[in-house]
LUMVEX-928732 format. One record per residue (C-alpha): y, z, x. Coordinates in pm, whole numbers, plus 50000, padded with zeros to 5 digits. Layout:
BEGIN
YZX
...
END
This chain:
BEGIN
514045243048099
514245206448002
511335182548046
510285148147929
508215147647611
504905134847751
503835123047406
506795098947381
504765070447526
502055058347762
502095037248077
499415015748239
498845011148611
496984981348764
496224981349137
494824949749298
493644957549649
492094936549921
488624943049777
489124962849456
490774965849116
491854999348968
493365005148624
494585037448463
496585049748164
498815080248180
501345098747967
504985102448070
504285134248266
502095114048510
498895129448368
496125103348399
494215101148071
491595075548176
490845055348490
488345029548612
487745006748912
485474979449047
485014959249363
486734925649345
486344895949581
489334891949815
489484854749737
489584858949360
492034837249165
494934851348967
493184840748644
489964858548741
491824889848846
493974891948535
490974886448309
489274915848477
492464936648446
492724928748072
489154940848022
489894972848211
493084978948012
491094977347688
488485000247842
490855027947955
492825027347628
489565031147434
488325058647667
491595077747631
491475072247253
495135061647234
497025035147037
498145003547223
501445005647033
502385036647238
502275017647570
505825012247698
504964991448004
502614982548290
503094987148663
501024963348874
500494963049249
499464934149475
498864933249853
501564907149892
505354903349921
506914894849585
509924871549574
512614892149399
514454861049274
511534841649126
508864868349079
506354846349262
503754859249508
504834847549854
502714826950091
501774854950335
499644871650068
496184884750153
495194870849810
495474832949849
494564827049485
497814843549377
500294824649597
503114809349390
502054827349072
504764845348869
502534875848851
504684896448612
505044868348357
501384858548374
500174894448350
502534901748058
501204871447871
497594881947919
497974919447872
500514918547589
502894943947748
506014942647968
504824941948330
506614951848650
504984938948972
505414954549313
504004951949664
501174977149723
502844994850016
505955000049803
503785015849535
502195038849794
505665049349904
506745055949545
503615076349470
504015098049780
507695102949695
506955113949337
503835135149385
502745134849749
503925140850104
507415126750039
508435150049756
512025162049788
512935135750048
515325106550009
514685085850326
511005077950367
508885050950531
505315047650405
502985028350640
499855014450478
497165006650736
494224988750576
492994952850605
496664944950653
499634966250756
502724970450542
505564994950491
507195007750177
510785019250236
512595045550032
516385047950080
518505071449874
515435080349674
514865044149561
512685015949683
514354991949925
513274955449886
515774935250085
517324903449950
514124883849897
511564911649866
510084910950217
511564943550347
508794964450502
506534936650635
505824958050941
502454941451001
504224909951115
506184927251389
505474910051724
503564933751955
501474909852172
503344878952289
500884850052291
498224870752115
495854861251835
497074839051553
497994859251244
497444847950883
501234843550860
501044816251129
502654835651413
500904849851721
500574886151825
501554903051498
500794940251463
498114932351205
496124912551461
495674943051685
495994974351470
494774967651117
491444983151015
489894948451008
491184939151354
489874971651504
486504968151331
486234932551466
486864944951821
484104970851784
481824944351631
482314921851935
481634950952170
478434961451995
477324926351897
476794937351540
478874935851223
480984967451182
482714972050845
485914991650800
483915019650639
481425020350926
484275021351177
485625052951014
482185068550992
481615062651364
485015077651447
484345108351233
481005112451412
482685113351752
481915077751869
484125073152175
484525035452144
485575037651779
488025065751853
489455047352155
490075015751954
491665034851665
493865053451912
494945020552070
495815008051721
497805039751656
499835034251973
500664998451870
501715010251524
503775037851687
505825012351880
506574993751557
507435026951389
509825035051676
511705002551614
511795009851241
513175044851306
515875031351537
517055008551256
516535029850943
516375065851074
514045079850802
513395117150771
509665112150714
507025086150800
503905088350586
500765070250698
498375059050426
495745032550367
492095031850470
492675038850840
494685070550767
491395088350695
490775087551072
493275116351084
494595127851419
492555101351604
495105076951464
498125099051404
498555116551739
498695084351950
501005069851683
503365099951703
503415099352085
504235062152095
506925065451830
508655094152006
508385078052348
509865044752238
512515054951983
515975069252039
515765107152058
518315110151776
516135088051554
512995109251589
514285143851676
513595158551334
511205131551216
507955141151043
504995117451085
502225128450850
499225114950667
499585106550299
497965131350061
497055107949774
494325088149950
492905056349799
494605063449463
498145062249603
498875026449495
497465032049146
499565063449098
502545043949230
501935016548972
502105042948698
505245058148847
506855023648877
507245020448500
509015053848472
511095053248790
512005017748882
511624993448590
514214985748325
END
């Protein structure tokens, strides 16, 4: 009987991924009015990325035929932990050109709007909570499995960041003692064995040809046994990490998103089996482990939701 007046303002969402940039404008009822995207080099600098974002902001506002004065804020996502005390991008970022940058302040200066910056997995969690597989739930873990692996944690219906902003860095859970060196500097992190890139690299070595993440998923969908075996092995490794997470946080739902989630049950069933085998029965007895429903747009939709649900 009572609803928010969607014409009261507009919000912008900016999603920087490992290899892409997406920007959208929506009203306050989460209706997207205009949206655009482009591929973006993983090693781009903060300046380069923000210049591209500023161009896209102008483009979507013009396409939606709306006044800039109606924009109340911008939500921006980065594949990196954000220091909650300084606002700076932390050193384990996939985007090395952003490390140490106060992303919110720099983006606000260039875009001309208040900006709230968040880790991409947290935005995926928020999007699935608001309009996806996590609707109606208060305790949710969202696992993003792409070129890296991260988790967005929802507790009491709100994002959980931890003291410094690194809560949810599931990809740096130790799963292979003495294993490959991770970009964080440690050995044997989950990302080194179960990320989409790590699995594609294993298949590349086996076939002696370059296999992209997209090709890996195409092979799996076509029934390729090697691709499916490697994805299943990755799912089991993620499942062990999820079991530990469930023992500590006891969520009611685990949602798996990111590029590798499109492998479906090839990934999910081994993940579920490993999680249930390695967690306390009381931690997983009623647990749902499901694929996200928002696909590659989850982080962008989460950036839009961030302005309305989490920012001041």
